[in-house]
TORKEDO-888105 format. One record per residue (C-alpha): x, y, z; residue number from 0. Coordinates in steps of 0.2 Angstrom, whole numbers. Each point is the difference from the previous one (the first is absolute). Layout:
REM TORKEDO-888105
X, Y, Z, NUM
...
This chain:
REM TORKEDO-888105
-3, 69, -131, 0
17, -5, 6, 1
6, -17, -6, 2
10, -8, 13, 3
0, -17, 9, 4
-6, -1, 18, 5
15, -2, 12, 6
4, -19, 1, 7
4, -11, 15, 8
18, -6, 1, 9
-5, -16, 9, 10
-1, -16, -10, 11
-18, -5, 0, 12
-7, -18, 0, 13
-15, -3, -10, 14
-13, -10, 8, 15
-7, -11, -13, 16
-16, -7, 6, 17
-11, -13, -8, 18
-6, -17, 8, 19
-1, -11, -15, 20
15, -8, -8, 21
9, 10, -13, 22
-6, -3, -17, 23
12, -5, -13, 24
11, 14, -6, 25
-5, 8, -17, 26
11, 0, -14, 27
15, 11, 3, 28
0, 17, -8, 29
14, 5, -11, 30
13, 7, 11, 31
12, 15, -4, 32
15, 4, 10, 33
4, 18, 7, 34
4, 11, -15, 35
17, 9, 1, 36
2, -6, 18, 37
19, 5, 0, 38
-2, 15, -11, 39
14, -6, -12, 40
-10, 6, -15, 41
6, 17, 5, 42
-17, 7, 1, 43
-17, -2, 9, 44
-8, -12, -12, 45
-14, -10, 9, 46
-2, 13, 14, 47
-15, 13, 0, 48
-7, 13, 11, 49
-4, 19, -1, 50
14, 3, 13, 51
12, -9, -12, 52
6, 17, -6, 53
10, 1, 16, 54
9, -17, -3, 55
15, -3, -11, 56
13, -12, -4, 57
16, 1, 11, 58
17, -8, -1, 59
0, -1, 19, 60
-5, -19, -1, 61
1, -14, 11, 62
4, -13, -14, 63
3, 3, -18, 64
1, 17, -7, 65
-17, 8, 4, 66
-13, 3, 14, 67
-15, 11, 1, 68
2, 17, 10, 69
-16, 6, 8, 70
-2, 19, 5, 71
2, 13, 5, 72
-16, 1, 9, 73
-14, -12, -5, 74
5, -12, -13, 75
-8, -17, -4, 76
2, -15, -12, 77
-14, -12, -2, 78
-2, -17, -9, 79
-14, -13, -1, 80
7, -18, 0, 81
-8, -16, -5, 82
0, -13, 14, 83
-9, -17, 5, 84
-16, 0, 10, 85
1, -9, 17, 86
19, 2, 1, 87
13, 7, 12, 88
13, 12, -6, 89
15, 10, 6, 90
4, 17, -9, 91
18, 7, 4, 92
10, 15, -5, 93
16, 9, 4, 94
-3, 17, 5, 95
10, 15, 7, 96
-2, 19, 3, 97
11, 15, -2, 98
2, 5, 18, 99
-9, -12, 11, 100
-12, 14, 5, 101
-14, -6, -12, 102
-8, -16, -5, 103
-2, -10, -15, 104
-14, -13, 0, 105
-5, -16, -8, 106
-19, -3, -1, 107
-11, -15, -5, 108
-18, 2, -2, 109
-15, -6, -11, 110
4, -19, 3, 111
-16, -3, 10, 112
6, 5, 17, 113
5, 16, 9, 114
13, 11, -7, 115
17, -4, 7, 116
16, 11, 0, 117
17, 0, 7, 118
12, 15, 0, 119
18, 4, 3, 120
10, 16, 3, 121
17, -7, 0, 122
12, 8, -11, 123
8, -16, -5, 124
-8, -13, -11, 125
-11, -11, 11, 126
-11, -15, -5, 127
-18, 2, 5, 128
-14, -12, -4, 129
-19, -4, 2, 130
-9, -16, 0, 131
-18, -2, -5, 132
-13, -12, -5, 133
-11, 2, -15, 134
-19, -2, 1, 135
-9, -13, -10, 136
-7, 13, -11, 137
16, 10, -3, 138
12, -4, -14, 139
11, 16, 1, 140
6, 13, 13, 141
7, 18, 0, 142
17, 4, 5, 143
5, 18, 4, 144
17, 8, 3, 145
-3, 16, 10, 146
10, 14, 7, 147
-13, 10, 8, 148
8, 16, 6, 149
16, 10, 2, 150
14, 9, -10, 151
10, -15, -2, 152
-2, -17, -10, 153
-4, -18, 2, 154
8, -13, -10, 155
-7, -18, -5, 156
8, -14, -9, 157
0, -18, -3, 158
-18, -5, 4, 159
-4, -18, 1, 160
-17, -9, 1, 161
1, -18, 8, 162
-14, -13, -1, 163
-1, -8, 18, 164
-13, -13, -4, 165
-19, -2, 2, 166
-10, 9, 12, 167
-3, -9, 17, 168
-17, -9, 2, 169
-14, 12, 5, 170
-5, 0, 18, 171
-17, 0, 8, 172
-5, 16, 8, 173
-11, 3, 16, 174
-8, 18, 3, 175
13, 13, 0, 176
1, 11, 16, 177
-9, 17, -2, 178
11, 15, 1, 179
-1, 18, -1, 180
13, 13, -4, 181
8, 8, 16, 182
-3, 18, 2, 183
16, 10, -5, 184
5, 17, 6, 185
12, 12, -10, 186
3, 18, 1, 187
-12, 1, 15, 188
-15, -7, -10, 189
-7, -17, 2, 190
-9, -11, -14, 191
-19, 0, 1, 192
-8, -13, 11, 193
-10, -15, -6, 194
-17, 8, 1, 195
5, 15, -11, 196
7, -12, -13, 197
-15, -12, -1, 198
-9, 9, -14, 199
15, -1, -11, 200
4, -18, 4, 201
-18, -4, -4, 202
-1, 10, -16, 203
13, -11, -9, 204
-2, 9, -17, 205
2, 18, -6, 206
1, 11, -15, 207
17, 10, -3, 208
-2, 14, -12, 209
16, 7, -9, 210
-6, 17, -8, 211
9, 16, -2, 212
8, 11, -13, 213
10, -15, -6, 214
-16, -8, -6, 215
2, 12, -15, 216
18, -2, -4, 217
9, -14, -10, 218
-12, -14, 3, 219
-3, 5, 18, 220
16, -7, 8, 221
-1, 7, 18, 222
19, 1, -1, 223
1, 9, -17, 224
7, 15, 7, 225
15, -10, 7, 226
1, -13, -14, 227
0, 14, -14, 228
10, 12, 11, 229
-12, 14, -3, 230
6, 16, 10, 231
-15, 7, 10, 232
-4, 14, -12, 233
-1, -12, -15, 234
-10, -13, 10, 235
-12, 13, 6, 236
-3, 8, -17, 237
-4, -18, -7, 238
-11, -4, 15, 239
-10, 17, -1, 240
-1, 0, -19, 241
-18, 6, -4, 242
-2, -12, -15, 243
8, -16, 6, 244
4, 3, 19, 245
-9, -6, 16, 246
-17, 7, 1, 247
-12, -11, 11, 248
-14, 5, -12, 249
-10, -16, 3, 250
5, -4, 18, 251
-14, -7, 10, 252
5, -8, 16, 253
-17, -6, 4, 254
2, -11, -15, 255
17, -6, 6, 256
-8, -4, 17, 257
-14, -10, -8, 258
12, -10, -11, 259
10, -4, 16, 260
-15, -6, 9, 261
-6, -11, -15, 262
18, -7, 0, 263
-2, -5, 18, 264
13, 12, 7, 265
-2, 8, 17, 266
12, 15, -1, 267
8, 11, -12, 268
17, 9, -1, 269
3, 15, -11, 270
17, 6, -5, 271
-2, 18, 7, 272
18, 4, -5, 273
13, -11, -9, 274
19, 3, -2, 275
-2, 14, -13, 276
-7, 11, 14, 277
-17, 4, -8, 278
-13, 0, 14, 279
-19, -3, -4, 280
-5, 10, 15, 281
2, 18, 7, 282
17, 6, 6, 283
6, 17, 6, 284
18, -3, 0, 285
8, 12, -13, 286
9, -14, -9, 287
-15, -11, -2, 288
-7, -6, -17, 289
-18, -5, 2, 290
-16, -4, -9, 291
-8, 15, 9, 292
13, 12, -8, 293
-1, -10, -17, 294
-18, -5, -2, 295
-9, 10, 14, 296
-6, -17, 7, 297
4, -8, 16, 298
0, -18, -6, 299
4, -8, 16, 300
-15, 8, 8, 301
-12, -6, -14, 302
8, -18, 2, 303
-1, -1, 20, 304
-18, 7, 0, 305
-6, -13, -13, 306
10, -15, 8, 307
-7, 4, 17, 308
-18, 2, -6, 309
1, -17, -9, 310
4, -9, 16, 311
18, -5, -5, 312
14, 4, 12, 313
11, 15, -5, 314
18, -2, -4, 315
13, 12, -8, 316
17, -2, -7, 317
14, 13, 2, 318
18, 1, -6, 319
11, 11, 11, 320
14, 0, -13, 321
0, 12, -15, 322
10, 0, -15, 323
-4, 19, -2, 324
14, 3, 13, 325
18, -2, -5, 326
4, -1, 18, 327
-9, -16, 1, 328
16, -8, -6, 329
12, 9, 11, 330
-9, 4, 17, 331
16, 1, 10, 332
10, 10, -13, 333
14, -12, 1, 334
-6, -16, -9, 335
-9, 4, -17, 336
-9, -16, -5, 337
1, -6, -18, 338
-15, 8, -10, 339
-7, 0, -17, 340
-2, 19, -1, 341
18, 4, -1, 342
0, 9, 17, 343
17, 5, 7, 344
4, 4, 18, 345
-5, 17, 5, 346
1, 9, 17, 347
-18, 4, 0, 348
-6, -18, -1, 349
-2, -3, 19, 350
-12, 15, 0, 351
-9, -6, -15, 352
-2, -17, 9, 353
-6, 9, 15, 354
-14, 9, -10, 355
-5, -17, -7, 356
-2, -6, 18, 357
-10, 16, 5, 358
-12, -2, -15, 359
-3, -18, 6, 360
-4, 6, 18, 361
-12, 13, -7, 362
-9, -12, -12, 363
-2, -13, 13, 364
-7, 12, 13, 365
-13, 4, -14, 366
-4, -18, -4, 367
-2, -6, 17, 368
-10, 14, 7, 369
-11, 6, -15, 370
-8, -16, -8, 371
-9, -8, 14, 372
4, -17, 7, 373
14, -8, -10, 374
1, -19, 5, 375
16, -5, -10, 376
16, 8, -6, 377
11, -8, -13, 378
17, 9, 2, 379
12, -3, -15, 380
17, 8, -2, 381
7, 5, 16, 382
18, -5, -6, 383
12, 14, -6, 384
9, 1, -17, 385
-8, -16, -7, 386
9, -10, 13, 387
-3, -7, 18, 388
9, 7, 15, 389
-11, -3, 15, 390
10, 11, 12, 391
1, 15, -12, 392
-19, -2, -3, 393
-3, 0, 18, 394
10, 16, 3, 395
-7, 9, -15, 396
-19, -3, 1, 397
-3, -1, 19, 398
-12, -14, -2, 399
-4, -3, 18, 400
-10, 10, 13, 401
11, 15, 0, 402
12, 10, -11, 403
18, 1, 6, 404
2, 18, 5, 405
19, -2, -4, 406
-3, -8, -17, 407
9, 7, -16, 408
-16, 2, -10, 409
-12, 11, 11, 410
-18, 3, -6, 411
-5, 18, 0, 412
-11, 5, 15, 413
-14, 4, -12, 414
-1, -18, -5, 415
2, -8, 18, 416
-13, -7, 11, 417
4, -1, 18, 418
-5, -12, 14, 419
-11, 11, 11, 420
7, -9, 16, 421
18, 1, -3, 422
2, 13, -14, 423
10, -11, -10, 424
-1, 0, -19, 425
-9, -16, -6, 426
8, -12, -12, 427
-9, -10, -13, 428
-7, -13, 11, 429
-4, 14, 13, 430
-11, 8, -13, 431
-8, -16, -4, 432
-5, -5, 17, 433
-6, 18, 4, 434
-12, 1, -15, 435
-3, -18, -4, 436
3, -10, 15, 437
-7, -16, -7, 438
7, 1, -18, 439
10, -15, -5, 440
17, 4, -9, 441
12, -11, -9, 442
19, 0, 3, 443
6, 9, -15, 444
4, 16, 9, 445
13, -5, 12, 446
-11, -3, 15, 447
-3, -19, 4, 448
-18, 0, -7, 449
-16, -8, 5, 450
0, -10, -17, 451
14, -6, -11, 452
0, -2, -19, 453
4, -12, -13, 454
0, 7, -18, 455
-2, -7, -17, 456
-8, -14, -10, 457
11, -14, 5, 458
-9, -14, 9, 459
-3, 2, 19, 460
9, -15, 8, 461
6, -6, 17, 462
-9, -3, 17, 463
-14, 10, 9, 464
6, 17, 5, 465
0, 2, 18, 466
14, 12, 5, 467
-8, 15, -9, 468
-16, 5, -9, 469
3, -1, -18, 470
-7, 7, -17, 471
5, -5, -17, 472
-3, 14, -13, 473
0, -4, -19, 474
-7, 7, -16, 475
-15, -7, -10, 476
8, 8, -15, 477
15, -10, -6, 478
15, 12, -2, 479
0, 14, 12, 480
-11, 9, 13, 481
-5, 16, -10, 482
-11, -1, -15, 483
6, -8, -16, 484
-12, 1, -15, 485
-6, -17, -6, 486
11, -9, 13, 487
-4, -19, 4, 488
-7, -4, 17, 489
1, -14, 12, 490
-14, -13, -3, 491
-14, -2, 13, 492
7, -17, 3, 493
17, 7, 4, 494
-7, 13, 12, 495
-10, -14, 9, 496
15, -10, 3, 497
10, 15, 6, 498
-14, 5, 12, 499
-1, -18, 6, 500
19, -2, 2, 501
0, 16, 11, 502
-14, -4, 11, 503
6, -18, 5, 504
16, 9, 6, 505
-9, 14, 9, 506
5, 13, -13, 507
-12, 13, -7, 508
0, 3, -19, 509
0, 18, -6, 510
-4, -1, -19, 511
5, 15, -10, 512
-11, 8, -14, 513
8, 13, -12, 514
-13, 14, -6, 515
5, 10, -15, 516
3, 19, 0, 517
-18, 3, 0, 518
-4, -11, 15, 519
-7, -15, -9, 520
4, -17, 5, 521
3, -11, -16, 522
-14, -12, -3, 523
11, -15, -1, 524
5, 4, 18, 525
-18, 2, 5, 526
-5, -16, -7, 527
13, -10, 10, 528
-5, 9, 16, 529
-19, -4, -3, 530
4, -18, -4, 531
10, -1, 17, 532
-15, 7, 9, 533
-12, -12, -8, 534
11, -14, 6, 535
2, 7, 18, 536
-19, 1, 1, 537
0, -19, 0, 538
16, -3, 10, 539
3, 16, 10, 540
-3, -9, 17, 541
17, -9, -3, 542
8, 17, -2, 543
-7, 14, 11, 544
1, 0, 19, 545
11, -16, -1, 546
18, -3, 5, 547
13, -12, -8, 548
0, -17, 7, 549
-2, -11, 9, 550
13, -9, -10, 551
15, 7, -10, 552
-3, 2, -19, 553
10, -10, -14, 554
4, 11, -14, 555
-9, -3, -16, 556
-11, -14, 8, 557
-10, 6, 14, 558
-2, 12, 15, 559
-13, 3, 14, 560
-10, 13, 8, 561
-11, -1, 15, 562
-13, 9, 11, 563
-9, -7, 15, 564
-5, -18, -3, 565
3, 1, -19, 566
16, -5, -10, 567
1, 5, -18, 568
12, -11, -12, 569
6, 10, -14, 570
7, -12, -13, 571
10, 5, -15, 572
2, -7, -18, 573
17, -7, 5, 574
-7, -12, 14, 575
9, -16, -3, 576
-15, -12, 4, 577
-13, 10, -10, 578
-3, -15, -12, 579
-8, -10, 14, 580
-14, 12, 2, 581
4, 1, 19, 582
8, 11, 12, 583
9, -5, 16, 584
3, 12, 14, 585
13, 1, 14, 586
-4, -7, 17, 587
-16, 6, 9, 588
5, -8, 16, 589
-15, -4, 10, 590
-11, 12, -8, 591
-16, -7, -7, 592
-7, 5, -18, 593
-18, 5, -2, 594
0, 2, -19, 595
10, 5, -15, 596
-6, 11, -15, 597
6, 6, -16, 598
-1, 19, 3, 599
-2, 5, -18, 600
-16, -10, -2, 601
-5, -4, 17, 602
-1, -18, -3, 603
3, -12, 14, 604
15, -12, -2, 605
3, -18, 7, 606
15, -2, 11, 607
9, -12, 12, 608
11, 3, 14, 609
16, -11, -1, 610
10, -9, 14, 611
13, 14, 1, 612
-14, 13, 3, 613
1, 7, -18, 614
-16, 3, -10, 615
-2, -7, -18, 616
-14, 10, -9, 617
-7, -9, -16, 618
-9, 5, -16, 619
10, 16, -1, 620
-4, 9, -16, 621
17, 8, -5, 622
-7, 5, -17, 623
-13, 13, 4, 624
13, 13, 7, 625
17, -8, -4, 626
10, 15, 5, 627
-5, -3, 18, 628
-13, -12, 8, 629
-6, 5, 17, 630
-8, -13, 12, 631
-8, 5, 17, 632
2, -12, 14, 633
-11, 3, 15, 634
5, -7, 17, 635
-11, -3, 15, 636
10, 13, 10, 637
12, 14, -3, 638
17, -4, -6, 639
9, 11, 13, 640
-7, 4, 18, 641
-1, 19, 2, 642
């Protein structure tokens, strides 16, 4: 799937560190290492990494010394992990500029135990930008990213500096946070779904993502293999359909997938119906389509949706509108050919080729939305054009709102248009969604604002409870890619348990990916992790399902909370600073009275005392039985919040 960071806030965020006990003595300081090659005076990119590094190079357009890094054109990024001291304040600064002032270059800080921070500048003269952050008690490193997201020009970065500002302030005691729900948003004439239509999803918490397609048979299953190896469409197709070694789905049994998801404690499933290579696992009548029906004589999406629905799981699909099969994808206007790995040069026919790509999408979405029963969730992926983000162009090209623009430059052929019976207008993407699947939840990765927003990858989930938008984290149980890699290592069950807990205490769903092989078999080591997760959830699932994050903010690597009704669930992690005492102390309960406290995993009732500051100290906590995350249930005499 597309590997890209979620858009980052440009506001400097303050981390609310909350614990009522006095801070324990600081552990021995880790070995600190400075930023490597912070001034680029090595004349190369030593110390910096990222798959977008290929669009970065050393430049003599420097702020100081001889060299700086030049990022771009289009999306370019440099990333470095830097050692720091826990419980400490820092300032990271850099000198940045752009070619023209029409684009931005960005400095990003993340993975320090708090929310991702960024600051950007479009000024064409070198300007100093900086970010201040406070490392968590459990964090001894952070990730710095230098990023030029989009545009034909370049951004320049030089002279980075990391300053230690002193120890973190004393943690503060929290009262219950105020409950908040995302405000409805209207874009393109379509409004996000109301709370009652989101409830099943917010209660479900845990879903199965399934990356499976012709790429599962090619070069270790990398779903981006067509792009990374620059296979032209005809070469890629020949490899994918090779009778001996290609994709054949010969052992595909979606009922077994559904059963595995249920054993894992998952409540919904999401299948990649078409990835960026353009191969569809369903029927499509568009003349340019490449499908499993044409290739194998099987509608794999129908087999999947029938089995998932029958199992009682909620039915989700993934669809990528972009397609590397179309050279015009890199030059939709005919005036701005984007950099590409396939060696395409600008051609007059590119805008028409891009129009055909759009037309195929409209035909296929009409099929998916109308012919496969109730679809409850759609994971869009890849609405950007030419491997770069340009929101105004995406809006104009795809027509993702209620209606298509009748004066747009890329008109869908009449044979592939669905019209609003009342107005006669051609429906846009969300018009099609609301016509066929009025309660289907969609994410934000297709231009429209989205009912759900995504966080991607296996980095730790940090920051406060998400209240401004509904959120989902997607990551792969397989280490090293989303598509099938033979003999690949996997996340441990303990890692998955912490990922899920970290998500739910922040109001985030976890969509965990599995990677079946070309035959349709999910590797046994992936199955084993999911089954262990389900066995754990059999004991502690009440702290996960049907809950919301709160009533206090989490503290990265130490603890977080979920609640429902009169129950508070304390999720306590291996980095909790007072673990050695065998106790856990909450934040302020105010005037709320406690009925009892239990260890959720064993059901054992635990002694407790309410303190003068209205916190609760729970005793005899066994942190050894499930050291990855210990979950305690506090039962109050009345509900936490009044409805």
